[in-house]
N, C-alpha and C positions, 0 to 999 in steps of 0.2 A: 390477426393483429396481436392476439394474446401470445402466440408463439414468437412473433417478432419482438415484442416487449421483453419476453423471457430471455431471448437471445442477446438483447442489449445489456442484460445484467444490471439493471438500475441499482440493485442492492450493493453492488461493488463500488458505487459512487462514494460510499463511506470513506474509501481510501483518499478521495480527492479533498476531504476536509483538511488534509495537511496543508493546503494552500492558505488556510486561515492562520496557521501557526505564527508566521511573522506578524500578522495583523494583531494577534493577541499579545505576543510578548514584546512588540514594539509600542504597546499601549496606544493603538490606533483605532480601537473598537468604537470610540466615540467620535471618530472623524468620518463624516458622511462619505466624501469622495473616496477615501481609502476602502471603506466597506463595500461601496459599489464596485470598485476595481477588483476586490477580492472575490466578490460574487461572480463577476464576469470570468475571472480565472477558474473558479470552480466549474462554471458552466462549460467553458472551453475544454477543460480536461475531461469532464464527464462525457462530452460528445466524442472527443478523440478516443477515449478509453473504450467506449461502446463500439466504435469503429474497429478498434484493435481486437476486441473480443470476437467480432464477426470475422475478421481476417483470420484469426487463429482457428476458429471453427471451420472455416472453408479450407484452410490449408491442412488441417488434421482430420478431415472428414472421414477417411477410410479407417484410420486408427481409432477414432472415437466410436465408430460403429462396433468395434470389438471390445471396447472398454466397459466394465461392469456397471459403471455409473454414468459416464459421459455419453453412452449410447442413448440415454433418455433425453438428451438435449434436443432442442427443436430441429436443428439441421441433421444430425445423424439419425434421428428417429423418423425423419421425413415430414414432420409437421410444418416445417418452413421450407419454402422453395428456394433453391440456390439463387435464382434470378432476383428474387426479392431481397435476399440477404446481400447480394452484391450492390443493389441499388441503395439499400440502407447504409452499407459500409461507405459508399461514396458520399452520401448525403451527410452522415454524421461527421466524417473526417473533414469534409469541405466546410461545413458550418463551424466546427470547432476551430479549425485553423483560421478561417475567415474572421471569426469573432476575436480571436487573439491578435490577429494582425490589426484589426480596427482599434483595439484598445492598447496596442503598443507593446505587446509581450509575445510576439510570434515565435521567437527563438526557442523558448523552452518547450511549448507544446509540439513544435516541429521536431525538436531533438527527441522528445518522448516518442513520437510516432516513428522516427527513423530507428531508434534503438529497438523498439518492439517489432518492427519489420525484420530487422537483422536477427532478433531473437526467434521469431517464428520460422525463419528460413534456415538459420544456421546455429546461432549461439545457444539455443536450448538443448542442443545435442552435445555441448562441450561441458564436461564436468567442472563444477565450481563456478565457471563463467556464467552458467545458466542462472544460478542463484544471485550472482553479482549484478546481472542485468535487471533482475527484479528490484534489487536494492537501489540501483541507479534510477529506476523509474520513480521510486518514492522520493529520492533526493530532488529530482527534477520538479516534482509537485511543490516541494517546499520552496525551492529557489524561484519558481514561477510566482508564488505568492509574494515573495520579497520584491521581485522586480516589478510586479504589477502595482505595488503601492510605494515603490521607491525607497525601500529600506534594505540594508545589507543583512544577510543571514549569518548568524553567529557560528563560529566553529563548533561550539558545544551542541547547537541544534543539529548541525550537519552530522556530528559523530553519533548522537543519540538516534537520529533517524536511520542512519546507515546500519548501525548495529541491530536495531530492532527489526529492520527490514530483512537483513540477512538471517536473523533468527527465524522469522516467519517463513522465509523461503526454504531453509534447510528442514524445518519441521514439516513443511508441505511435502518435500521430497521423501521424508521418512514415512509419512502417511501413505504416499503413493506406493512405496516399496511394500509396506505392510498389506495394502489392499490387493496389489497385483501379484505379489509373490514371485515365483520363478518366471512369470511371463512379462515382467516389468520392462526388460530390454526391448521386447517386441513393440511396445507402445512408445518408448522414447529411449534412444541409444544411451543418453547420459545416465539413465537409471541403472544401467548395467555396470557403471563405474562406481556406484555407491553401494554401501552396505549399512544396515542399521547401526552397527558398531562404529563405523567411520563417521556417520552423521552425528551420532551421540557425542563424539569427541569434538565436534565443532559447535554443536548446540549448547553444550554446557558452558564453555567459555564465553560464547556470545551472550548468553543470559547474564553472566556476571559482568561482562563489559557494558551491557545496556544499563544495568543498575549503577555501576560505578561511574559511567559517563554522566548520567543524570544527577547522581549525588554530588559529583564534583562541580557540575554546572550550578547547582543551587547554592554552593558555598564559594563560588568564584568571585573575584574582584569585579568581573563584568556585571554580575547581578547587582552587586552593591552600588556600582556606578549608575546602572540604568534605573533601578527601582528605589534607591535611597536606603539608608541604613535601617530606618524604622520598619520597612516592608521586607527588605531582602532577607533578614534573619529568619523570617517566618516561612520562606519558601522551602526550607529543609523539611518542613512538616508534610510536604507532598511526596517525599521519598517513599514512605510506607505504601502509598497507593501503587507506585511503580514496582516495588518489590513484590507486593501481592499479585499484581497483574502478570508479571513474568512467571512467578511460581505457579500461579493458577493455570496459565497457558501450558507450561511444561507438564503439569499434572494431567491436563486434558489430553495432551499428546501421548504421554507415556502410559498412563493408567486407564484411559478410556479409548485409546487408539483413534483420537480425533486430531484435527489439525490440517486435513487435506484442503479445506477451504476456510482460511483464517477469518475472512470477513463474515461468512455465514455463522461461524462459531461464535464470533463476537456478538452477533445480533441475537443468537438463540440461547446463550449461556447467561442466565440472570446475574450470577455473581460477578462475571466479567463486566457486564454492562453497568451494573450499579457501581462497581469500582471505578470505571472510566468516568462516569458522571460525577462521582465523588471527587476524583482528581481534578476534573475540569472546574467544578464549582469552587473548590478550595483554591485553585490557582487564580481564578477570577477574583475571588474575594481578597487574596493577598496582593495581586498585581494592581487591581483597580481600587481596592479599599472601599 
């Protein structure tokens, strides 16, 4: 059971906290039914995501057995039986999609599942599109949170999510290249189309775009309209948290050769974790007063 729990990757559920973004910025955190709907969206995406991780592990089983780190995972190492993984995949996916259908937002988790199936079988081997599929998965989480509580997702939130997700995806590719070296293409064909220099040319502008999009959002007329003049002007004070977060992550990628697993890095790097908590607490104080 421990091996199965490890294969489900519950620590990756942190990514699904994005479904709460519309709840927070639409000022619905004090609305009970909206909170319940957002929690159901989080649960549905977490179940479907765990099913996708199992699907990926089953599909990449032979390659993972030759990978210096992935070979320690439950399936490649033999600690988890294939039959049990298949049963858990069906159960997680079925429960997640069933839960989202019951609560009225089936379309987004279903689209997330479909995109990831295509990613596992084909798109992860196509240069640039492999990273964009990851970014689309982040966007689908945000939009699911908006649909679940019945509020539109702003264009600014869409841009910020897309840019930061692309940044994480390309940094992950860079870490894989560094780890695998000349054997990278043998593990994934798309890696043979990348180089550290090419990835750096995309990572740098994406870091800048993430900061600029968020800074523009805090000073936009939309913020003034939604939060009122008294609160809106203070939201700009959350920008330093975003600047530090981006720069800290780039430091870890380039100077410490980390970034292969952004979620695990987020949870184990104290400075990043404190910075995110500081941004969240400051945003709540400004938005809700």
